[in-house]
mmCIF file of the N, C-alpha and C atoms, coordinates in Angstrom:
data_MODEL
# 
_entry.id   MODEL 
# 
loop_
_atom_site.group_PDB 
_atom_site.id 
_atom_site.type_symbol 
_atom_site.label_atom_id 
_atom_site.label_alt_id 
_atom_site.label_comp_id 
_atom_site.label_asym_id 
_atom_site.label_entity_id 
_atom_site.label_seq_id 
_atom_site.pdbx_PDB_ins_code 
_atom_site.Cartn_x 
_atom_site.Cartn_y 
_atom_site.Cartn_z 
_atom_site.occupancy 
_atom_site.B_iso_or_equiv 
_atom_site.pdbx_formal_charge 
_atom_site.auth_seq_id 
_atom_site.auth_comp_id 
_atom_site.auth_asym_id 
_atom_site.auth_atom_id 
_atom_site.pdbx_PDB_model_num 
ATOM 1   N N  . MET A 1 1  ? -3.082 33.661 21.503  1.00 0.00 ? 1  MET A N  1 
ATOM 2   C CA . MET A 1 1  ? -3.433 34.100 20.154  1.00 0.00 ? 1  MET A CA 1 
ATOM 3   C C  . MET A 1 1  ? -2.179 34.432 19.347  1.00 0.00 ? 1  MET A C  1 
ATOM 4   N N  . ARG A 1 2  ? -1.213 35.078 20.002  1.00 0.00 ? 2  ARG A N  1 
ATOM 5   C CA . ARG A 1 2  ? 0.020  35.440 19.310  1.00 0.00 ? 2  ARG A CA 1 
ATOM 6   C C  . ARG A 1 2  ? 0.762  34.186 18.839  1.00 0.00 ? 2  ARG A C  1 
ATOM 7   N N  . GLY A 1 3  ? 0.741  33.136 19.667  1.00 0.00 ? 3  GLY A N  1 
ATOM 8   C CA . GLY A 1 3  ? 1.409  31.883 19.311  1.00 0.00 ? 3  GLY A CA 1 
ATOM 9   C C  . GLY A 1 3  ? 0.820  31.260 18.065  1.00 0.00 ? 3  GLY A C  1 
ATOM 10  N N  . ILE A 1 4  ? -0.490 31.342 17.932  1.00 0.00 ? 4  ILE A N  1 
ATOM 11  C CA . ILE A 1 4  ? -1.155 30.785 16.751  1.00 0.00 ? 4  ILE A CA 1 
ATOM 12  C C  . ILE A 1 4  ? -0.738 31.560 15.499  1.00 0.00 ? 4  ILE A C  1 
ATOM 13  N N  . LYS A 1 5  ? -0.651 32.866 15.602  1.00 0.00 ? 5  LYS A N  1 
ATOM 14  C CA . LYS A 1 5  ? -0.233 33.679 14.458  1.00 0.00 ? 5  LYS A CA 1 
ATOM 15  C C  . LYS A 1 5  ? 1.190  33.334 14.033  1.00 0.00 ? 5  LYS A C  1 
ATOM 16  N N  . ILE A 1 6  ? 2.055  33.086 15.007  1.00 0.00 ? 6  ILE A N  1 
ATOM 17  C CA . ILE A 1 6  ? 3.437  32.716 14.690  1.00 0.00 ? 6  ILE A CA 1 
ATOM 18  C C  . ILE A 1 6  ? 3.475  31.374 13.976  1.00 0.00 ? 6  ILE A C  1 
ATOM 19  N N  . LEU A 1 7  ? 2.697  30.403 14.463  1.00 0.00 ? 7  LEU A N  1 
ATOM 20  C CA . LEU A 1 7  ? 2.662  29.086 13.829  1.00 0.00 ? 7  LEU A CA 1 
ATOM 21  C C  . LEU A 1 7  ? 2.132  29.163 12.401  1.00 0.00 ? 7  LEU A C  1 
ATOM 22  N N  . ILE A 1 8  ? 1.121  29.983 12.186  1.00 0.00 ? 8  ILE A N  1 
ATOM 23  C CA . ILE A 1 8  ? 0.574  30.152 10.838  1.00 0.00 ? 8  ILE A CA 1 
ATOM 24  C C  . ILE A 1 8  ? 1.622  30.787 9.927   1.00 0.00 ? 8  ILE A C  1 
ATOM 25  N N  . ALA A 1 9  ? 2.350  31.762 10.427  1.00 0.00 ? 9  ALA A N  1 
ATOM 26  C CA . ALA A 1 9  ? 3.392  32.415 9.631   1.00 0.00 ? 9  ALA A CA 1 
ATOM 27  C C  . ALA A 1 9  ? 4.493  31.430 9.260   1.00 0.00 ? 9  ALA A C  1 
ATOM 28  N N  . ILE A 1 10 ? 4.883  30.586 10.198  1.00 0.00 ? 10 ILE A N  1 
ATOM 29  C CA . ILE A 1 10 ? 5.917  29.584 9.924   1.00 0.00 ? 10 ILE A CA 1 
ATOM 30  C C  . ILE A 1 10 ? 5.418  28.586 8.891   1.00 0.00 ? 10 ILE A C  1 
ATOM 31  N N  . ALA A 1 11 ? 4.187  28.135 9.042   1.00 0.00 ? 11 ALA A N  1 
ATOM 32  C CA . ALA A 1 11 ? 3.624  27.158 8.105   1.00 0.00 ? 11 ALA A CA 1 
ATOM 33  C C  . ALA A 1 11 ? 3.543  27.731 6.693   1.00 0.00 ? 11 ALA A C  1 
ATOM 34  N N  . CYS A 1 12 ? 3.219  28.992 6.577   1.00 0.00 ? 12 CYS A N  1 
ATOM 35  C CA . CYS A 1 12 ? 3.116  29.612 5.257   1.00 0.00 ? 12 CYS A CA 1 
ATOM 36  C C  . CYS A 1 12 ? 4.491  29.852 4.632   1.00 0.00 ? 12 CYS A C  1 
ATOM 37  N N  . ALA A 1 13 ? 5.508  30.032 5.460   1.00 0.00 ? 13 ALA A N  1 
ATOM 38  C CA . ALA A 1 13 ? 6.844  30.327 4.953   1.00 0.00 ? 13 ALA A CA 1 
ATOM 39  C C  . ALA A 1 13 ? 7.621  29.084 4.546   1.00 0.00 ? 13 ALA A C  1 
ATOM 40  N N  . THR A 1 14 ? 7.265  27.927 5.082   1.00 0.00 ? 14 THR A N  1 
ATOM 41  C CA . THR A 1 14 ? 8.010  26.711 4.749   1.00 0.00 ? 14 THR A CA 1 
ATOM 42  C C  . THR A 1 14 ? 7.535  26.153 3.417   1.00 0.00 ? 14 THR A C  1 
ATOM 43  N N  . PRO A 1 15 ? 8.481  25.620 2.611   1.00 0.00 ? 15 PRO A N  1 
ATOM 44  C CA . PRO A 1 15 ? 8.068  25.048 1.327   1.00 0.00 ? 15 PRO A CA 1 
ATOM 45  C C  . PRO A 1 15 ? 7.234  23.795 1.536   1.00 0.00 ? 15 PRO A C  1 
ATOM 46  N N  . ALA A 1 16 ? 6.414  23.482 0.551   1.00 0.00 ? 16 ALA A N  1 
ATOM 47  C CA . ALA A 1 16 ? 5.578  22.284 0.632   1.00 0.00 ? 16 ALA A CA 1 
ATOM 48  C C  . ALA A 1 16 ? 6.471  21.057 0.752   1.00 0.00 ? 16 ALA A C  1 
ATOM 49  N N  . LEU A 1 17 ? 6.072  20.147 1.608   1.00 0.00 ? 17 LEU A N  1 
ATOM 50  C CA . LEU A 1 17 ? 6.858  18.941 1.809   1.00 0.00 ? 17 LEU A CA 1 
ATOM 51  C C  . LEU A 1 17 ? 6.788  18.056 0.577   1.00 0.00 ? 17 LEU A C  1 
ATOM 52  N N  . ALA A 1 18 ? 7.922  17.488 0.258   1.00 0.00 ? 18 ALA A N  1 
ATOM 53  C CA . ALA A 1 18 ? 7.973  16.548 -0.858  1.00 0.00 ? 18 ALA A CA 1 
ATOM 54  C C  . ALA A 1 18 ? 7.233  15.280 -0.467  1.00 0.00 ? 18 ALA A C  1 
ATOM 55  N N  . GLN A 1 19 ? 6.692  14.608 -1.442  1.00 0.00 ? 19 GLN A N  1 
ATOM 56  C CA . GLN A 1 19 ? 5.983  13.353 -1.200  1.00 0.00 ? 19 GLN A CA 1 
ATOM 57  C C  . GLN A 1 19 ? 6.689  12.229 -1.935  1.00 0.00 ? 19 GLN A C  1 
ATOM 58  N N  . VAL A 1 20 ? 6.821  11.107 -1.247  1.00 0.00 ? 20 VAL A N  1 
ATOM 59  C CA . VAL A 1 20 ? 7.417  9.924  -1.856  1.00 0.00 ? 20 VAL A CA 1 
ATOM 60  C C  . VAL A 1 20 ? 6.340  9.209  -2.655  1.00 0.00 ? 20 VAL A C  1 
ATOM 61  N N  . LYS A 1 21 ? 6.607  9.022  -3.945  1.00 0.00 ? 21 LYS A N  1 
ATOM 62  C CA . LYS A 1 21 ? 5.662  8.364  -4.849  1.00 0.00 ? 21 LYS A CA 1 
ATOM 63  C C  . LYS A 1 21 ? 6.455  7.473  -5.795  1.00 0.00 ? 21 LYS A C  1 
ATOM 64  N N  . PRO A 1 22 ? 5.776  6.594  -6.511  1.00 0.00 ? 22 PRO A N  1 
ATOM 65  C CA . PRO A 1 22 ? 6.483  5.839  -7.559  1.00 0.00 ? 22 PRO A CA 1 
ATOM 66  C C  . PRO A 1 22 ? 6.938  6.798  -8.661  1.00 0.00 ? 22 PRO A C  1 
ATOM 67  N N  . PRO A 1 23 ? 8.032  6.480  -9.336  1.00 0.00 ? 23 PRO A N  1 
ATOM 68  C CA . PRO A 1 23 ? 8.459  7.356  -10.436 1.00 0.00 ? 23 PRO A CA 1 
ATOM 69  C C  . PRO A 1 23 ? 7.375  7.431  -11.512 1.00 0.00 ? 23 PRO A C  1 
ATOM 70  N N  . PRO A 1 24 ? 7.069  8.616  -12.002 1.00 0.00 ? 24 PRO A N  1 
ATOM 71  C CA . PRO A 1 24 ? 6.083  8.729  -13.081 1.00 0.00 ? 24 PRO A CA 1 
ATOM 72  C C  . PRO A 1 24 ? 6.557  7.931  -14.301 1.00 0.00 ? 24 PRO A C  1 
ATOM 73  N N  . PRO A 1 25 ? 5.653  7.239  -14.984 1.00 0.00 ? 25 PRO A N  1 
ATOM 74  C CA . PRO A 1 25 ? 6.048  6.412  -16.138 1.00 0.00 ? 25 PRO A CA 1 
ATOM 75  C C  . PRO A 1 25 ? 6.838  7.183  -17.203 1.00 0.00 ? 25 PRO A C  1 
ATOM 76  N N  . LYS A 1 26 ? 6.419  8.410  -17.480 1.00 0.00 ? 26 LYS A N  1 
ATOM 77  C CA . LYS A 1 26 ? 7.115  9.213  -18.493 1.00 0.00 ? 26 LYS A CA 1 
ATOM 78  C C  . LYS A 1 26 ? 8.560  9.489  -18.064 1.00 0.00 ? 26 LYS A C  1 
ATOM 79  N N  . PHE A 1 27 ? 8.741  9.798  -16.792 1.00 0.00 ? 27 PHE A N  1 
ATOM 80  C CA . PHE A 1 27 ? 10.079 10.046 -16.249 1.00 0.00 ? 27 PHE A CA 1 
ATOM 81  C C  . PHE A 1 27 ? 10.924 8.776  -16.288 1.00 0.00 ? 27 PHE A C  1 
ATOM 82  N N  . ALA A 1 28 ? 10.349 7.663  -15.847 1.00 0.00 ? 28 ALA A N  1 
ATOM 83  C CA . ALA A 1 28 ? 11.076 6.387  -15.816 1.00 0.00 ? 28 ALA A CA 1 
ATOM 84  C C  . ALA A 1 28 ? 11.535 5.992  -17.217 1.00 0.00 ? 28 ALA A C  1 
ATOM 85  N N  . LYS A 1 29 ? 10.692 6.253  -18.206 1.00 0.00 ? 29 LYS A N  1 
ATOM 86  C CA . LYS A 1 29 ? 11.044 5.895  -19.590 1.00 0.00 ? 29 LYS A CA 1 
ATOM 87  C C  . LYS A 1 29 ? 12.143 6.810  -20.127 1.00 0.00 ? 29 LYS A C  1 
ATOM 88  N N  . SER A 1 30 ? 12.003 8.108  -19.905 1.00 0.00 ? 30 SER A N  1 
ATOM 89  C CA . SER A 1 30 ? 12.982 9.050  -20.456 1.00 0.00 ? 30 SER A CA 1 
ATOM 90  C C  . SER A 1 30 ? 14.356 8.911  -19.793 1.00 0.00 ? 30 SER A C  1 
ATOM 91  N N  . TRP A 1 31 ? 14.375 8.546  -18.512 1.00 0.00 ? 31 TRP A N  1 
ATOM 92  C CA . TRP A 1 31 ? 15.651 8.366  -17.810 1.00 0.00 ? 31 TRP A CA 1 
ATOM 93  C C  . TRP A 1 31 ? 16.117 6.910  -17.859 1.00 0.00 ? 31 TRP A C  1 
ATOM 94  N N  . LYS A 1 32 ? 15.342 6.057  -18.505 1.00 0.00 ? 32 LYS A N  1 
ATOM 95  C CA . LYS A 1 32 ? 15.661 4.629  -18.631 1.00 0.00 ? 32 LYS A CA 1 
ATOM 96  C C  . LYS A 1 32 ? 15.926 3.988  -17.261 1.00 0.00 ? 32 LYS A C  1 
ATOM 97  N N  . LEU A 1 33 ? 15.006 4.252  -16.339 1.00 0.00 ? 33 LEU A N  1 
ATOM 98  C CA . LEU A 1 33 ? 15.130 3.703  -14.984 1.00 0.00 ? 33 LEU A CA 1 
ATOM 99  C C  . LEU A 1 33 ? 14.838 2.215  -14.974 1.00 0.00 ? 33 LEU A C  1 
ATOM 100 N N  . ALA A 1 34 ? 15.627 1.481  -14.237 1.00 0.00 ? 34 ALA A N  1 
ATOM 101 C CA . ALA A 1 34 ? 15.374 0.052  -14.041 1.00 0.00 ? 34 ALA A CA 1 
ATOM 102 C C  . ALA A 1 34 ? 14.173 -0.104 -13.117 1.00 0.00 ? 34 ALA A C  1 
ATOM 103 N N  . PRO A 1 35 ? 13.444 -1.202 -13.214 1.00 0.00 ? 35 PRO A N  1 
ATOM 104 C CA . PRO A 1 35 ? 12.296 -1.439 -12.326 1.00 0.00 ? 35 PRO A CA 1 
ATOM 105 C C  . PRO A 1 35 ? 12.692 -1.482 -10.849 1.00 0.00 ? 35 PRO A C  1 
ATOM 106 N N  . PHE A 1 36 ? 13.980 -1.621 -10.589 1.00 0.00 ? 36 PHE A N  1 
ATOM 107 C CA . PHE A 1 36 ? 14.525 -1.606 -9.231  1.00 0.00 ? 36 PHE A CA 1 
ATOM 108 C C  . PHE A 1 36 ? 14.125 -0.331 -8.485  1.00 0.00 ? 36 PHE A C  1 
ATOM 109 N N  . TYR A 1 37 ? 14.044 0.782  -9.193  1.00 0.00 ? 37 TYR A N  1 
ATOM 110 C CA . TYR A 1 37 ? 13.718 2.071  -8.579  1.00 0.00 ? 37 TYR A CA 1 
ATOM 111 C C  . TYR A 1 37 ? 12.207 2.217  -8.472  1.00 0.00 ? 37 TYR A C  1 
ATOM 112 N N  . THR A 1 38 ? 11.717 2.118  -7.263  1.00 0.00 ? 38 THR A N  1 
ATOM 113 C CA . THR A 1 38 ? 10.267 2.146  -7.040  1.00 0.00 ? 38 THR A CA 1 
ATOM 114 C C  . THR A 1 38 ? 9.798  3.380  -6.277  1.00 0.00 ? 38 THR A C  1 
ATOM 115 N N  . LYS A 1 39 ? 10.738 4.206  -5.834  1.00 0.00 ? 39 LYS A N  1 
ATOM 116 C CA . LYS A 1 39 ? 10.378 5.417  -5.083  1.00 0.00 ? 39 LYS A CA 1 
ATOM 117 C C  . LYS A 1 39 ? 11.008 6.628  -5.756  1.00 0.00 ? 39 LYS A C  1 
ATOM 118 N N  . HIS A 1 40 ? 10.304 7.747  -5.632  1.00 0.00 ? 40 HIS A N  1 
ATOM 119 C CA . HIS A 1 40 ? 10.721 8.968  -6.326  1.00 0.00 ? 40 HIS A CA 1 
ATOM 120 C C  . HIS A 1 40 ? 10.282 10.185 -5.527  1.00 0.00 ? 40 HIS A C  1 
ATOM 121 N N  . VAL A 1 41 ? 11.186 11.154 -5.429  1.00 0.00 ? 41 VAL A N  1 
ATOM 122 C CA . VAL A 1 41 ? 10.881 12.461 -4.846  1.00 0.00 ? 41 VAL A CA 1 
ATOM 123 C C  . VAL A 1 41 ? 11.498 13.488 -5.784  1.00 0.00 ? 41 VAL A C  1 
ATOM 124 N N  . ALA A 1 42 ? 10.799 14.570 -6.017  1.00 0.00 ? 42 ALA A N  1 
ATOM 125 C CA . ALA A 1 42 ? 11.332 15.635 -6.870  1.00 0.00 ? 42 ALA A CA 1 
ATOM 126 C C  . ALA A 1 42 ? 11.544 16.896 -6.046  1.00 0.00 ? 42 ALA A C  1 
ATOM 127 N N  . VAL A 1 43 ? 12.686 17.526 -6.255  1.00 0.00 ? 43 VAL A N  1 
ATOM 128 C CA . VAL A 1 43 ? 12.995 18.809 -5.631  1.00 0.00 ? 43 VAL A CA 1 
ATOM 129 C C  . VAL A 1 43 ? 13.105 19.823 -6.764  1.00 0.00 ? 43 VAL A C  1 
ATOM 130 N N  . GLU A 1 44 ? 12.068 20.611 -6.950  1.00 0.00 ? 44 GLU A N  1 
ATOM 131 C CA . GLU A 1 44 ? 12.032 21.596 -8.039  1.00 0.00 ? 44 GLU A CA 1 
ATOM 132 C C  . GLU A 1 44 ? 12.356 20.936 -9.381  1.00 0.00 ? 44 GLU A C  1 
ATOM 133 N N  . GLY A 1 45 ? 11.839 19.732 -9.586  1.00 0.00 ? 45 GLY A N  1 
ATOM 134 C CA . GLY A 1 45 ? 12.069 19.018 -10.835 1.00 0.00 ? 45 GLY A CA 1 
ATOM 135 C C  . GLY A 1 45 ? 13.296 18.125 -10.827 1.00 0.00 ? 45 GLY A C  1 
ATOM 136 N N  . PHE A 1 46 ? 14.159 18.256 -9.823  1.00 0.00 ? 46 PHE A N  1 
ATOM 137 C CA . PHE A 1 46 ? 15.354 17.417 -9.710  1.00 0.00 ? 46 PHE A CA 1 
ATOM 138 C C  . PHE A 1 46 ? 14.952 16.085 -9.089  1.00 0.00 ? 46 PHE A C  1 
ATOM 139 N N  . PRO A 1 47 ? 15.158 14.965 -9.803  1.00 0.00 ? 47 PRO A N  1 
ATOM 140 C CA . PRO A 1 47 ? 14.686 13.675 -9.301  1.00 0.00 ? 47 PRO A CA 1 
ATOM 141 C C  . PRO A 1 47 ? 15.635 13.023 -8.303  1.00 0.00 ? 47 PRO A C  1 
ATOM 142 N N  . ILE A 1 48 ? 15.049 12.415 -7.293  1.00 0.00 ? 48 ILE A N  1 
ATOM 143 C CA . ILE A 1 48 ? 15.777 11.573 -6.349  1.00 0.00 ? 48 ILE A CA 1 
ATOM 144 C C  . ILE A 1 48 ? 15.030 10.249 -6.344  1.00 0.00 ? 48 ILE A C  1 
ATOM 145 N N  . VAL A 1 49 ? 15.715 9.170  -6.699  1.00 0.00 ? 49 VAL A N  1 
ATOM 146 C CA . VAL A 1 49 ? 15.065 7.868  -6.807  1.00 0.00 ? 49 VAL A CA 1 
ATOM 147 C C  . VAL A 1 49 ? 15.722 6.875  -5.854  1.00 0.00 ? 49 VAL A C  1 
ATOM 148 N N  . ALA A 1 50 ? 14.946 5.845  -5.495  1.00 0.00 ? 50 ALA A N  1 
ATOM 149 C CA . ALA A 1 50 ? 15.448 4.818  -4.577  1.00 0.00 ? 50 ALA A CA 1 
ATOM 150 C C  . ALA A 1 50 ? 14.674 3.525  -4.776  1.00 0.00 ? 50 ALA A C  1 
ATOM 151 N N  . SER A 1 51 ? 15.209 2.467  -4.209  1.00 0.00 ? 51 SER A N  1 
ATOM 152 C CA . SER A 1 51 ? 14.530 1.171  -4.246  1.00 0.00 ? 51 SER A CA 1 
ATOM 153 C C  . SER A 1 51 ? 13.488 1.110  -3.138  1.00 0.00 ? 51 SER A C  1 
ATOM 154 N N  . LYS A 1 52 ? 12.717 0.040  -3.140  1.00 0.00 ? 52 LYS A N  1 
ATOM 155 C CA . LYS A 1 52 ? 11.678 -0.114 -2.116  1.00 0.00 ? 52 LYS A CA 1 
ATOM 156 C C  . LYS A 1 52 ? 12.272 -0.328 -0.735  1.00 0.00 ? 52 LYS A C  1 
ATOM 157 N N  . LYS A 1 53 ? 13.544 -0.723 -0.657  1.00 0.00 ? 53 LYS A N  1 
ATOM 158 C CA . LYS A 1 53 ? 14.181 -0.978 0.637   1.00 0.00 ? 53 LYS A CA 1 
ATOM 159 C C  . LYS A 1 53 ? 14.555 0.303  1.382   1.00 0.00 ? 53 LYS A C  1 
ATOM 160 N N  . VAL A 1 54 ? 14.650 1.402  0.666   1.00 0.00 ? 54 VAL A N  1 
ATOM 161 C CA . VAL A 1 54 ? 15.001 2.682  1.281   1.00 0.00 ? 54 VAL A CA 1 
ATOM 162 C C  . VAL A 1 54 ? 13.771 3.248  1.974   1.00 0.00 ? 54 VAL A C  1 
ATOM 163 N N  . SER A 1 55 ? 13.956 3.715  3.198   1.00 0.00 ? 55 SER A N  1 
ATOM 164 C CA . SER A 1 55 ? 12.811 4.262  3.937   1.00 0.00 ? 55 SER A CA 1 
ATOM 165 C C  . SER A 1 55 ? 12.374 5.589  3.324   1.00 0.00 ? 55 SER A C  1 
ATOM 166 N N  . ASP A 1 56 ? 11.097 5.877  3.452   1.00 0.00 ? 56 ASP A N  1 
ATOM 167 C CA . ASP A 1 56 ? 10.568 7.149  2.959   1.00 0.00 ? 56 ASP A CA 1 
ATOM 168 C C  . ASP A 1 56 ? 11.265 8.312  3.660   1.00 0.00 ? 56 ASP A C  1 
ATOM 169 N N  . TYR A 1 57 ? 11.547 8.134  4.942   1.00 0.00 ? 57 TYR A N  1 
ATOM 170 C CA . TYR A 1 57 ? 12.219 9.189  5.704   1.00 0.00 ? 57 TYR A CA 1 
ATOM 171 C C  . TYR A 1 57 ? 13.584 9.511  5.086   1.00 0.00 ? 57 TYR A C  1 
ATOM 172 N N  . ALA A 1 58 ? 14.341 8.480  4.704   1.00 0.00 ? 58 ALA A N  1 
ATOM 173 C CA . ALA A 1 58 ? 15.662 8.697  4.101   1.00 0.00 ? 58 ALA A CA 1 
ATOM 174 C C  . ALA A 1 58 ? 15.542 9.455  2.783   1.00 0.00 ? 58 ALA A C  1 
ATOM 175 N N  . LEU A 1 59 ? 14.536 9.135  2.015   1.00 0.00 ? 59 LEU A N  1 
ATOM 176 C CA . LEU A 1 59 ? 14.332 9.822  0.739   1.00 0.00 ? 59 LEU A CA 1 
ATOM 177 C C  . LEU A 1 59 ? 13.954 11.287 0.967   1.00 0.00 ? 59 LEU A C  1 
ATOM 178 N N  . LEU A 1 60 ? 13.107 11.533 1.946   1.00 0.00 ? 60 LEU A N  1 
ATOM 179 C CA . LEU A 1 60 ? 12.728 12.908 2.272   1.00 0.00 ? 60 LEU A CA 1 
ATOM 180 C C  . LEU A 1 60 ? 13.915 13.681 2.840   1.00 0.00 ? 60 LEU A C  1 
ATOM 181 N N  . GLU A 1 61 ? 14.765 13.004 3.598   1.00 0.00 ? 61 GLU A N  1 
ATOM 182 C CA . GLU A 1 61 ? 15.977 13.638 4.129   1.00 0.00 ? 61 GLU A CA 1 
ATOM 183 C C  . GLU A 1 61 ? 16.914 14.019 2.979   1.00 0.00 ? 61 GLU A C  1 
ATOM 184 N N  . ALA A 1 62 ? 17.032 13.151 1.988   1.00 0.00 ? 62 ALA A N  1 
ATOM 185 C CA . ALA A 1 62 ? 17.855 13.459 0.815   1.00 0.00 ? 62 ALA A CA 1 
ATOM 186 C C  . ALA A 1 62 ? 17.310 14.694 0.098   1.00 0.00 ? 62 ALA A C  1 
ATOM 187 N N  . ALA A 1 63 ? 15.996 14.769 -0.037  1.00 0.00 ? 63 ALA A N  1 
ATOM 188 C CA . ALA A 1 63 ? 15.372 15.936 -0.673  1.00 0.00 ? 63 ALA A CA 1 
ATOM 189 C C  . ALA A 1 63 ? 15.657 17.202 0.127   1.00 0.00 ? 63 ALA A C  1 
ATOM 190 N N  . TYR A 1 64 ? 15.578 17.095 1.437   1.00 0.00 ? 64 TYR A N  1 
ATOM 191 C CA . TYR A 1 64 ? 15.861 18.231 2.317   1.00 0.00 ? 64 TYR A CA 1 
ATOM 192 C C  . TYR A 1 64 ? 17.310 18.692 2.139   1.00 0.00 ? 64 TYR A C  1 
ATOM 193 N N  . LEU A 1 65 ? 18.246 17.736 2.107   1.00 0.00 ? 65 LEU A N  1 
ATOM 194 C CA . LEU A 1 65 ? 19.663 18.076 1.969   1.00 0.00 ? 65 LEU A CA 1 
ATOM 195 C C  . LEU A 1 65 ? 19.962 18.720 0.618   1.00 0.00 ? 65 LEU A C  1 
ATOM 196 N N  . VAL A 1 66 ? 19.350 18.221 -0.436  1.00 0.00 ? 66 VAL A N  1 
ATOM 197 C CA . VAL A 1 66 ? 19.535 18.836 -1.757  1.00 0.00 ? 66 VAL A CA 1 
ATOM 198 C C  . VAL A 1 66 ? 19.024 20.269 -1.725  1.00 0.00 ? 66 VAL A C  1 
ATOM 199 N N  . ARG A 1 67 ? 17.857 20.465 -1.141  1.00 0.00 ? 67 ARG A N  1 
ATOM 200 C CA . ARG A 1 67 ? 17.272 21.809 -1.049  1.00 0.00 ? 67 ARG A CA 1 
ATOM 201 C C  . ARG A 1 67 ? 18.210 22.746 -0.285  1.00 0.00 ? 67 ARG A C  1 
ATOM 202 N N  . LYS A 1 68 ? 18.804 22.263 0.811   1.00 0.00 ? 68 LYS A N  1 
ATOM 203 C CA . LYS A 1 68 ? 19.712 23.083 1.619   1.00 0.00 ? 68 LYS A CA 1 
ATOM 204 C C  . LYS A 1 68 ? 21.021 23.361 0.883   1.00 0.00 ? 68 LYS A C  1 
ATOM 205 N N  . MET A 1 69 ? 21.568 22.355 0.195   1.00 0.00 ? 69 MET A N  1 
ATOM 206 C CA . MET A 1 69 ? 22.838 22.542 -0.517  1.00 0.00 ? 69 MET A CA 1 
ATOM 207 C C  . MET A 1 69 ? 22.696 23.537 -1.664  1.00 0.00 ? 69 MET A C  1 
ATOM 208 N N  . ILE A 1 70 ? 21.554 23.513 -2.326  1.00 0.00 ? 70 ILE A N  1 
ATOM 209 C CA . ILE A 1 70 ? 21.330 24.409 -3.456  1.00 0.00 ? 70 ILE A CA 1 
ATOM 210 C C  . ILE A 1 70 ? 21.073 25.831 -2.975  1.00 0.00 ? 70 ILE A C  1 
ATOM 211 N N  . GLY A 1 71 ? 20.488 25.955 -1.801  1.00 0.00 ? 71 GLY A N  1 
ATOM 212 C CA . GLY A 1 71 ? 20.293 27.273 -1.212  1.00 0.00 ? 71 GLY A CA 1 
ATOM 213 C C  . GLY A 1 71 ? 19.381 28.194 -1.998  1.00 0.00 ? 71 GLY A C  1 
ATOM 214 N N  . GLY A 1 72 ? 18.323 27.657 -2.561  1.00 0.00 ? 72 GLY A N  1 
ATOM 215 C CA . GLY A 1 72 ? 17.368 28.489 -3.284  1.00 0.00 ? 72 GLY A CA 1 
ATOM 216 C C  . GLY A 1 72 ? 17.751 28.764 -4.731  1.00 0.00 ? 72 GLY A C  1 
ATOM 217 N N  . ARG A 1 73 ? 18.847 28.201 -5.192  1.00 0.00 ? 73 ARG A N  1 
ATOM 218 C CA . ARG A 1 73 ? 19.295 28.407 -6.579  1.00 0.00 ? 73 ARG A CA 1 
ATOM 219 C C  . ARG A 1 73 ? 18.624 27.400 -7.494  1.00 0.00 ? 73 ARG A C  1 
ATOM 220 N N  . LYS A 1 74 ? 17.390 27.681 -7.852  1.00 0.00 ? 74 LYS A N  1 
ATOM 221 C CA . LYS A 1 74 ? 16.618 26.781 -8.713  1.00 0.00 ? 74 LYS A CA 1 
ATOM 222 C C  . LYS A 1 74 ? 17.277 26.612 -10.081 1.00 0.00 ? 74 LYS A C  1 
ATOM 223 N N  . ASP A 1 75 ? 18.036 27.607 -10.501 1.00 0.00 ? 75 ASP A N  1 
ATOM 224 C CA . ASP A 1 75 ? 18.729 27.507 -11.784 1.00 0.00 ? 75 ASP A CA 1 
ATOM 225 C C  . ASP A 1 75 ? 19.744 26.366 -11.780 1.00 0.00 ? 75 ASP A C  1 
ATOM 226 N N  . LEU A 1 76 ? 20.366 26.106 -10.626 1.00 0.00 ? 76 LEU A N  1 
ATOM 227 C CA . LEU A 1 76 ? 21.308 24.991 -10.528 1.00 0.00 ? 76 LEU A CA 1 
ATOM 228 C C  . LEU A 1 76 ? 20.592 23.658 -10.690 1.00 0.00 ? 76 LEU A C  1 
ATOM 229 N N  . LEU A 1 77 ? 19.434 23.534 -10.063 1.00 0.00 ? 77 LEU A N  1 
ATOM 230 C CA . LEU A 1 77 ? 18.678 22.288 -10.188 1.00 0.00 ? 77 LEU A CA 1 
ATOM 231 C C  . LEU A 1 77 ? 18.238 22.062 -11.633 1.00 0.00 ? 77 LEU A C  1 
ATOM 232 N N  . ARG A 1 78 ? 17.795 23.116 -12.296 1.00 0.00 ? 78 ARG A N  1 
ATOM 233 C CA . ARG A 1 78 ? 17.374 22.992 -13.697 1.00 0.00 ? 78 ARG A CA 1 
ATOM 234 C C  . ARG A 1 78 ? 18.554 22.585 -14.582 1.00 0.00 ? 78 ARG A C  1 
ATOM 235 N N  . ALA A 1 79 ? 19.741 23.102 -14.270 1.00 0.00 ? 79 ALA A N  1 
ATOM 236 C CA . ALA A 1 79 ? 20.925 22.766 -15.065 1.00 0.00 ? 79 ALA A CA 1 
ATOM 237 C C  . ALA A 1 79 ? 21.327 21.305 -14.880 1.00 0.00 ? 79 ALA A C  1 
ATOM 238 N N  . LEU A 1 80 ? 21.022 20.734 -13.731 1.00 0.00 ? 80 LEU A N  1 
ATOM 239 C CA . LEU A 1 80 ? 21.390 19.350 -13.454 1.00 0.00 ? 80 LEU A CA 1 
ATOM 240 C C  . LEU A 1 80 ? 20.436 18.343 -14.082 1.00 0.00 ? 80 LEU A C  1 
ATOM 241 N N  . VAL A 1 81 ? 19.243 18.787 -14.418 1.00 0.00 ? 81 VAL A N  1 
ATOM 242 C CA . VAL A 1 81 ? 18.247 17.836 -14.933 1.00 0.00 ? 81 VAL A CA 1 
ATOM 243 C C  . VAL A 1 81 ? 18.390 17.632 -16.407 1.00 0.00 ? 81 VAL A C  1 
# 
C-alpha cells in the first residue's frame, strides 16, 4: 500500500508530458514555418519544431532538455518566444 502512495505522489509531482503534434496553423503562419516542419512540441509556450524524419522520442528529449536547462524559470521561456 505504501508503494502505491509513493507512485501516486511521484505521478502528481511530475509535469504533464509534452505531446508531439503538427504545428498549429496559427503558429506556423506567425513564425513563417516552412512546410518542412511537420512536428511540434511546446515547453511552456516555447516551440520546438522538427521534420517528419525526426523521431518523436528525439523531440520529447529536446523538450525535456529545455525544461531542465531552464530550471523552472518560465520567465526565460516567455522572453525567448
